[in-house]
C-alpha positions as CSV (number, residue, x, y, z in Angstrom):
1,M,-8.7,-51.7,5.9
2,N,-5.5,-49.7,6.0
3,K,-7.2,-46.9,4.1
4,I,-10.0,-46.8,6.8
5,N,-7.4,-46.9,9.6
6,N,-5.5,-44.0,8.0
7,Q,-8.7,-42.0,7.7
8,Q,-9.6,-42.7,11.3
9,S,-6.1,-41.6,12.3
10,I,-6.5,-38.3,10.5
11,I,-9.8,-37.7,12.2
12,N,-8.3,-38.5,15.6
13,N,-5.6,-35.9,15.0
14,L,-8.0,-33.1,14.0
15,L,-8.2,-30.3,16.5
16,P,-10.4,-27.2,16.5
17,R,-8.7,-24.0,15.3
18,P,-9.6,-20.4,15.8
19,P,-11.3,-18.5,12.9
20,I,-9.4,-16.2,10.6
21,V,-11.5,-13.1,10.0
22,V,-11.1,-10.5,7.3
23,V,-12.5,-7.0,7.8
24,M,-13.6,-5.3,4.5
25,G,-15.5,-2.3,3.4
26,H,-15.1,1.2,1.9
27,V,-12.3,3.5,2.8
28,D,-12.9,5.5,6.0
29,H,-15.9,3.4,7.0
30,G,-14.2,2.5,10.2
31,K,-12.5,-0.9,9.6
32,T,-9.2,0.0,11.4
33,T,-11.1,1.9,14.1
34,L,-13.1,-1.3,14.8
35,L,-10.0,-3.4,15.2
36,D,-8.4,-0.6,17.2
37,F,-11.2,-0.8,19.7
38,I,-11.2,-4.6,19.8
39,R,-7.4,-4.8,20.4
40,K,-7.4,-1.8,22.8
41,T,-4.5,-0.3,20.9
42,N,-4.0,2.9,18.9
43,V,-3.3,1.6,15.4
44,V,-5.4,4.3,13.7
45,A,-3.2,7.1,15.0
46,K,-0.2,5.4,13.5
47,E,-1.6,5.1,10.1
48,V,-0.1,7.7,7.8
49,G,-2.9,9.7,6.1
50,G,-5.5,7.9,8.1
51,I,-5.8,4.8,5.9
52,T,-4.4,1.3,6.2
53,Q,-1.8,0.7,3.5
54,S,-0.7,-2.9,4.3
55,T,-2.2,-6.1,5.3
56,G,-1.8,-6.8,9.1
57,A,-2.9,-9.7,11.1
58,Y,-3.8,-9.6,14.8
59,V,-5.0,-12.1,17.5
60,I,-7.6,-11.2,20.1
61,A,-9.5,-13.2,22.8
62,H,-13.2,-13.0,23.4
63,N,-15.1,-15.1,25.9
64,S,-11.9,-17.2,26.4
65,K,-11.8,-18.0,22.7
66,V,-9.2,-16.8,20.1
67,I,-10.0,-14.9,16.9
68,T,-7.4,-13.9,14.3
69,F,-8.2,-10.7,12.4
70,I,-6.8,-9.6,9.0
71,D,-7.0,-5.8,8.5
72,T,-7.0,-5.0,4.7
73,P,-6.5,-1.6,3.0
74,G,-9.6,0.1,1.8
75,H,-8.0,2.4,-0.8
76,E,-8.9,1.4,-4.3
77,A,-5.2,0.8,-5.1
78,F,-5.1,-2.3,-2.9
79,L,-7.7,-4.5,-4.7
80,K,-5.4,-7.5,-5.0
81,M,-4.4,-7.3,-1.3
82,R,-8.1,-7.4,-0.3
83,Q,-8.8,-10.3,-2.6
84,R,-6.0,-12.3,-0.9
85,G,-7.4,-11.3,2.5
86,A,-10.8,-12.9,1.6
87,K,-9.1,-16.0,0.2
88,I,-7.1,-16.6,3.3
89,A,-10.0,-15.9,5.7
90,D,-12.6,-18.3,7.1
91,L,-15.1,-15.5,7.8
92,G,-15.5,-11.9,6.9
93,I,-16.9,-8.7,8.4
94,L,-18.4,-6.3,5.9
95,V,-18.3,-2.8,7.5
96,V,-20.8,-0.3,6.2
97,A,-21.0,3.3,7.6
98,A,-24.5,4.1,8.8
99,D,-24.1,7.7,7.7
100,E,-22.9,7.0,4.2
101,G,-24.2,3.7,3.1
102,I,-22.9,1.4,0.3
103,K,-20.1,2.9,-1.7
104,L,-17.9,1.7,-4.6
105,Q,-15.5,-0.3,-2.5
106,T,-18.4,-1.7,-0.4
107,K,-19.8,-3.3,-3.6
108,E,-16.3,-4.5,-4.5
109,A,-15.9,-6.1,-1.1
110,I,-19.3,-7.9,-1.5
111,E,-18.2,-9.2,-4.9
112,I,-14.9,-10.5,-3.5
113,L,-16.5,-12.2,-0.5
114,N,-19.1,-13.8,-2.8
115,K,-16.5,-14.9,-5.3
116,S,-14.3,-16.5,-2.7
117,K,-17.4,-18.0,-1.0
118,T,-16.3,-16.5,2.3
119,P,-19.2,-16.5,4.8
120,F,-19.6,-13.0,6.4
121,V,-21.5,-10.9,8.8
122,V,-22.4,-7.2,8.4
123,A,-21.3,-4.5,10.8
124,V,-23.3,-1.3,10.4
125,N,-20.8,1.2,11.9
126,K,-21.0,4.8,13.0
127,I,-24.5,4.5,14.6
128,D,-23.3,7.2,17.0
129,K,-23.6,9.7,14.1
130,T,-26.6,12.0,14.2
131,N,-27.3,11.3,10.5
132,A,-27.0,7.5,10.8
133,D,-29.9,5.7,9.0
134,I,-29.8,1.9,9.7
135,E,-33.1,1.2,7.7
136,K,-31.6,2.9,4.7
137,I,-28.5,0.7,5.0
138,K,-30.7,-2.4,5.1
139,Q,-32.5,-1.3,1.9
140,E,-29.2,-0.6,0.1
141,L,-27.8,-4.0,1.2
142,T,-30.9,-5.7,-0.1
143,Q,-30.4,-3.9,-3.5
144,A,-26.8,-5.2,-3.4
145,E,-28.2,-8.8,-2.9
146,V,-27.0,-8.9,0.7
147,L,-30.1,-10.2,2.5
148,L,-29.9,-9.7,6.3
149,E,-31.6,-11.7,9.0
150,G,-35.0,-10.2,9.7
151,F,-34.9,-8.6,6.3
152,G,-35.6,-11.5,4.0
153,G,-32.3,-13.4,4.3
154,N,-29.9,-15.3,6.6
155,I,-26.8,-13.0,6.8
156,S,-26.2,-11.9,10.5
157,W,-25.7,-8.3,11.2
158,Q,-25.0,-6.0,14.1
159,A,-25.3,-2.2,14.6
160,I,-22.0,-0.9,16.1
161,S,-20.0,2.2,16.9
162,A,-16.3,1.5,16.6
163,K,-15.7,4.8,18.3
164,T,-17.7,4.1,21.5
165,G,-17.7,0.3,21.4
166,Q,-21.4,-0.1,21.3
167,G,-22.4,-3.4,19.8
168,I,-18.9,-4.8,19.4
169,N,-19.2,-7.6,22.0
170,E,-22.3,-8.7,20.2
171,L,-20.5,-8.6,16.8
172,L,-17.7,-10.8,18.2
173,D,-20.4,-13.2,19.5
174,L,-21.8,-13.5,16.0
175,I,-18.2,-14.3,14.7
176,L,-17.7,-17.1,17.2
177,L,-21.2,-18.5,16.4
178,A,-20.4,-18.5,12.7
179,A,-17.0,-20.1,13.4
180,E,-18.7,-23.0,15.3
181,M,-21.0,-23.6,12.3
182,E,-17.9,-23.8,10.0
183,E,-16.3,-26.5,12.2
184,L,-12.8,-25.3,11.6
185,T,-10.1,-27.8,12.3
186,Y,-6.4,-28.6,11.6
187,N,-4.3,-31.8,11.7
188,S,-1.8,-31.7,14.6
189,E,0.4,-34.2,12.9
190,D,0.8,-32.3,9.7
191,R,3.8,-30.0,8.9
192,G,3.1,-26.3,9.0
193,S,1.5,-24.7,5.9
194,G,-0.3,-21.5,5.1
195,V,-0.2,-18.4,3.0
196,I,2.3,-15.5,2.5
197,I,0.5,-12.2,3.3
198,E,3.5,-9.9,3.0
199,S,7.2,-9.9,2.3
200,R,9.9,-7.3,2.6
201,I,13.7,-6.8,2.5
202,D,15.0,-5.3,5.7
203,S,18.4,-3.6,5.6
204,S,19.4,-5.0,9.0
205,R,17.4,-8.3,9.2
206,G,17.3,-9.5,5.6
207,I,14.2,-11.0,4.0
208,S,11.2,-11.4,6.2
209,A,7.7,-12.8,5.4
210,S,4.4,-12.3,7.2
211,V,2.3,-15.5,7.0
212,I,-0.9,-17.0,8.3
213,I,-0.7,-20.6,9.3
214,K,-3.6,-22.7,8.0
215,N,-2.6,-26.3,9.1
216,G,0.0,-28.2,11.1
217,I,2.6,-26.7,13.4
218,L,5.2,-24.2,12.3
219,K,8.6,-24.7,14.0
220,I,11.9,-22.8,14.2
221,G,14.6,-24.7,12.2
222,D,12.1,-26.1,9.7
223,E,12.8,-25.9,6.0
224,I,10.2,-23.7,4.3
225,A,9.3,-23.3,0.6
226,T,6.8,-21.6,-1.7
227,P,6.6,-22.1,-5.5
228,S,9.1,-19.2,-5.9
229,A,11.3,-19.2,-2.8
230,K,12.8,-21.5,-0.2
231,G,14.9,-21.3,3.0
232,K,15.1,-22.4,6.6
233,I,13.2,-20.7,9.5
234,R,15.9,-19.1,11.6
235,I,13.7,-16.6,13.4
236,L,10.0,-17.1,14.2
237,E,8.0,-14.3,15.7
238,N,4.3,-14.0,16.8
239,F,2.1,-11.0,15.9
240,L,3.4,-9.1,19.0
241,G,7.0,-9.4,17.7
242,E,8.0,-11.9,20.3
243,R,10.3,-14.8,19.4
244,I,8.8,-18.2,19.8
245,D,9.8,-21.8,19.0
246,Q,6.5,-22.9,17.3
247,L,3.1,-21.7,16.3
248,N,-0.3,-23.4,15.7
249,P,-3.0,-22.5,13.2
250,S,-4.6,-19.9,12.7
251,A,-1.8,-17.7,14.0
252,P,-0.1,-14.9,12.1
253,A,3.7,-15.1,12.2
254,L,6.8,-13.3,10.9
255,I,9.5,-15.6,9.4
256,L,13.1,-14.8,8.8
257,G,15.1,-17.3,6.7
258,F,13.9,-17.2,3.1
259,E,16.9,-17.1,0.7
260,T,14.9,-15.1,-1.9
261,L,11.8,-12.9,-1.6
262,P,8.6,-15.0,-1.6
263,Q,5.6,-13.7,-3.6
264,I,2.6,-12.5,-1.6
265,G,-0.4,-14.7,-1.9
266,E,1.7,-17.9,-2.3
267,E,1.1,-21.0,-0.2
268,F,4.0,-22.3,1.8
269,I,4.9,-25.7,3.4
270,S,7.5,-26.4,6.1
271,G,9.3,-29.3,7.6
272,K,11.3,-31.8,5.5
273,I,10.5,-30.7,1.9
274,D,11.0,-32.4,-1.4
275,L,11.0,-29.5,-3.9
276,S,9.1,-31.6,-6.4
277,E,6.1,-31.3,-4.1
278,L,5.8,-27.7,-5.1
279,E,5.9,-26.3,-8.6
280,I,9.3,-24.8,-8.0
281,E,10.7,-23.1,-11.1
282,A,14.0,-24.3,-12.3
283,N,15.5,-21.0,-11.4
284,L,14.1,-20.0,-8.0
285,K,15.4,-16.4,-8.5
286,K,13.3,-16.0,-11.6
287,S,10.3,-14.8,-9.5
288,E,12.3,-12.2,-7.6
289,L,11.3,-8.6,-8.3
290,P,13.3,-7.1,-11.2
291,K,16.7,-5.7,-10.3
292,I,17.6,-2.1,-11.2
293,V,18.3,-1.7,-14.9
294,Q,21.6,0.1,-15.4
295,S,21.2,1.3,-19.0
296,L,18.5,1.1,-21.7
297,P,19.4,3.5,-24.4
298,K,17.1,2.1,-27.0
299,E,14.2,2.0,-24.5
300,I,14.9,5.7,-23.7
301,E,14.9,6.7,-27.3
302,I,11.5,4.9,-27.9
303,A,10.0,6.4,-24.7
304,A,11.1,9.9,-25.7
305,K,9.5,9.6,-29.1
306,E,6.3,8.4,-27.5
307,N,6.4,11.2,-25.0
308,K,6.6,8.9,-22.0
309,I,7.8,9.3,-18.5
310,N,10.3,6.7,-17.4
311,L,9.8,5.5,-13.8
312,I,11.7,3.5,-11.2
313,L,9.4,2.2,-8.5
314,K,10.4,1.4,-5.0
315,A,8.3,0.3,-2.0
316,D,8.8,-1.0,1.5
317,V,7.1,-4.3,1.0
318,S,5.8,-6.5,-1.9
319,G,2.1,-5.7,-1.3
320,S,2.8,-1.9,-1.4
321,L,4.8,-2.4,-4.6
322,E,2.1,-4.4,-6.2
323,A,-0.5,-1.7,-5.4
324,L,1.7,1.1,-6.6
325,S,2.7,-0.6,-9.8
326,G,-0.9,-1.7,-10.5
327,V,-2.2,1.8,-10.5
328,I,0.7,3.5,-12.2
329,K,0.4,1.0,-15.1
330,T,-3.0,2.5,-15.8
331,F,-1.5,5.9,-16.4
332,P,-1.0,6.6,-20.2
333,G,2.4,7.6,-21.2
334,V,4.3,5.8,-18.4
335,K,7.1,3.3,-18.8
336,I,8.2,1.4,-15.7
337,I,11.9,0.8,-16.1
338,S,12.2,-1.3,-12.9
339,E,10.4,-2.0,-9.6
340,S,11.8,-3.4,-6.4
341,V,11.4,-3.6,-2.6
342,G,13.7,-1.8,-0.2
343,D,15.4,1.6,0.4
344,I,16.1,4.1,-2.4
345,T,19.8,3.7,-2.8
346,D,22.6,5.4,-4.8
347,G,22.3,2.4,-7.2
348,D,18.7,3.5,-7.9
349,A,19.8,7.0,-8.4
350,K,22.5,5.9,-10.9
351,S,19.9,3.9,-12.8
352,A,17.6,6.8,-12.9
353,F,20.3,9.0,-14.3
354,N,21.2,6.4,-17.0
355,T,17.6,5.8,-18.0
356,K,16.4,9.4,-17.5
357,S,13.8,8.2,-15.0
358,I,12.0,9.6,-12.0
359,I,12.2,7.5,-8.9
360,I,8.8,6.9,-7.2
361,G,9.2,5.7,-3.6
362,F,6.2,4.4,-1.6
363,K,7.1,4.2,2.1
364,S,10.7,3.6,1.2
365,R,13.5,5.4,3.0
366,V,15.8,7.5,0.8
367,T,19.5,6.8,1.8
368,K,21.8,9.8,2.2
369,A,24.0,8.6,-0.7
370,A,20.9,8.5,-3.0
371,E,19.9,11.9,-1.8
372,N,23.3,13.4,-2.5
373,L,23.6,11.9,-5.9
374,A,20.1,13.0,-6.8
375,K,20.9,16.6,-5.9
376,A,24.2,16.5,-7.8
377,Q,22.8,15.0,-11.0
378,N,19.4,16.7,-10.8
379,I,17.6,13.4,-10.5
380,K,13.9,13.6,-9.3
381,I,12.8,11.5,-6.4
382,I,9.1,11.6,-5.4
383,A,8.6,9.8,-2.1
384,S,5.7,9.6,0.2
385,E,4.0,7.3,2.7
386,I,0.6,8.1,1.3
387,I,-0.1,6.4,-2.0
388,Y,-2.6,9.0,-3.4
389,D,0.0,11.8,-2.8
390,L,2.3,9.9,-5.2
391,F,-0.4,9.7,-7.8
392,K,-1.1,13.5,-7.5
393,S,2.7,14.2,-7.9
394,L,2.8,11.9,-11.0
395,E,-0.2,13.7,-12.5
396,A,1.7,17.0,-12.0
397,E,4.7,15.5,-13.9
398,F,2.4,14.8,-16.9
399,K,1.3,18.5,-16.9
400,I,4.9,19.5,-17.1
401,L,5.5,17.1,-19.9
402,E,2.8,18.7,-22.0
403,A,5.4,21.1,-23.3
404,P,3.5,24.4,-22.9
405,I,3.8,27.3,-25.4
406,I,6.3,29.7,-23.9
407,N,5.0,33.3,-24.1
408,G,7.5,34.8,-21.6
409,K,10.6,34.0,-19.6
410,L,12.4,35.3,-16.5
411,E,16.0,34.6,-15.5
412,I,16.7,34.1,-11.8
413,L,19.4,36.5,-10.6
414,G,19.3,35.8,-6.9
415,V,17.6,33.6,-4.2
416,F,17.3,35.4,-0.9
417,G,15.3,33.2,1.4
418,K,13.6,29.9,1.7
419,K,10.9,28.7,4.1
420,A,8.2,26.1,4.1
421,G,8.0,25.7,0.3
422,R,8.2,29.5,-0.3
423,Q,11.2,31.4,-1.6
424,I,12.1,35.0,-2.1
425,I,13.8,35.4,-5.5
426,G,14.8,38.2,-7.8
427,G,15.2,38.2,-11.6
428,R,14.9,39.9,-14.9
429,V,12.1,39.4,-17.5
430,T,13.8,38.5,-20.7
431,A,10.7,37.8,-22.8
432,G,7.0,38.8,-22.6
433,N,5.3,40.4,-19.6
434,L,5.2,38.7,-16.2
435,K,2.0,38.9,-14.2
436,N,1.2,38.4,-10.5
437,N,-0.4,35.2,-9.3
438,L,0.8,33.4,-12.4
439,T,1.6,29.6,-12.3
440,V,4.9,29.1,-14.2
441,N,7.2,26.2,-15.2
442,I,10.8,26.1,-13.8
443,Q,13.5,25.5,-16.4
444,R,17.0,24.4,-15.5
445,N,19.6,23.5,-18.2
446,E,16.9,23.7,-20.9
447,K,14.8,21.1,-19.0
448,I,11.5,21.7,-17.2
449,I,12.0,20.4,-13.7
450,G,8.9,21.6,-11.9
451,Q,6.2,24.2,-11.4
452,G,5.5,27.1,-9.0
453,K,3.3,30.1,-8.4
454,I,4.0,33.8,-7.9
455,I,2.4,34.7,-4.6
456,N,3.5,38.3,-4.6
457,L,5.2,40.3,-7.3
458,Q,7.2,43.5,-6.7
459,K,9.0,46.1,-8.8
460,E,11.2,48.6,-7.2
461,K,10.1,47.2,-3.8
462,K,6.5,48.0,-4.4
463,D,3.7,45.6,-5.2
464,A,3.1,45.2,-8.9
465,N,0.5,43.4,-11.0
466,Q,2.8,43.2,-14.0
467,V,6.5,43.5,-14.9
468,K,7.4,44.2,-18.5
469,E,10.2,42.7,-20.7
470,G,13.6,44.0,-19.8
471,E,12.6,45.0,-16.2
472,E,13.9,43.5,-13.0
473,C,11.6,42.4,-10.1
474,G,11.4,40.5,-6.9
475,M,8.8,38.0,-5.8
476,L,7.5,35.6,-3.2
477,F,7.5,32.3,-5.1
478,E,5.8,29.0,-4.0
479,S,7.3,25.8,-5.2
480,M,8.7,22.5,-3.8
481,V,11.7,23.0,-6.2
482,A,14.7,24.8,-4.6
483,M,15.6,27.6,-7.0
484,N,19.1,28.3,-8.2
485,M,20.7,31.3,-9.8
486,G,20.5,30.9,-13.6
487,D,17.2,29.0,-13.5
488,Q,14.4,30.4,-15.6
489,L,10.7,30.8,-15.1
490,V,8.8,30.1,-18.4
491,Y,5.2,31.0,-18.9
């Protein structure tokens, strides 16, 4: 009888909760533009490089009902982040561009949604394009075993234009209808629990974690724990950045109060916690991202013999670091010395000097101390807010590593001007003949430090196609490396 009463009590405490919706699809098919229109903000313009590079969660109201949206990155580097988005979500929207059709990441998104058993609807976007072909999209979806309503299946779909807003209200109606069929509920008497969707170390605020609440009530002052981290909620913010005392499911929240960095994708519980309830490791700090390695002489020696590049990875948040590390590990000849979240500091620069490493920074700020030390010790820092730019720079480093056969050499005698990646330099050809429009390696202290291209070659203040050994010349030189007197161009 007590068991029946307990079950009845649980049922009585169940309340409806809003749906959590993940938006997925191929890069540049309009996922963020869709959310942008829905939220009446301008998130797209803020995205560096025009792509979403972190997982965000937002709440909107439609027909007096609330929907939580998770925006996931479309770039191939962010596969694990998208997988987590589908796992957290109750429903999905698969966005397919009507002018392009199914692409590689569209197929990947379908696979993720099916594997996680997440119900989804299809949004055929960009119907405002002159070359939009909805019938072709339907056929391609059928071939991908996505059977739409009216086309042999039961998956709802809507033609939309995220740019003009056409069809978006109807799409939201489909989402609310699907949510009703799922009968989503939460227990109002349960303590708050959910999933970590992002974590970061802020130089001024400390450790913060973005979460989605799945059950119970999350309150300020509650203890909080994941399998790898614990703490006490000292600051609780909603998705607008407003401080609040408590939040209900399915709300996104920002939590400050973790003692160590929680791992993204982990489930958390809050309230009065017995650590034995979670599979907490004996040493909670064990799961923290590796600290900077100060010296690895044996590792350096092995890496040098294997012709490897040593890297120190830095990123603004855990999800970004995971994406960066995951792709870089696929590069042959790369050894990751360490990876961590936060600014690029002088400690990172010292570690790079000791380990003969290049620092790769994704959306991480380079501190002035790190910048000064890097310049003084000739430490290379490659930093960007666009992930594929980092990959291109790393590929260029491999080309430098290939140890080209040196047919000629020029010694820099003077640097006379620098502007927008171009420099006017003068020098003397000490070996071989130097030709105009030649791409050359830059050597400093017997080490290749970069590449550049001769845009214009002059001898005796006149344009020249070639300068012979022993002759002096001037040139307009294009390179991101700032040239110094005594550097050499080798070719």
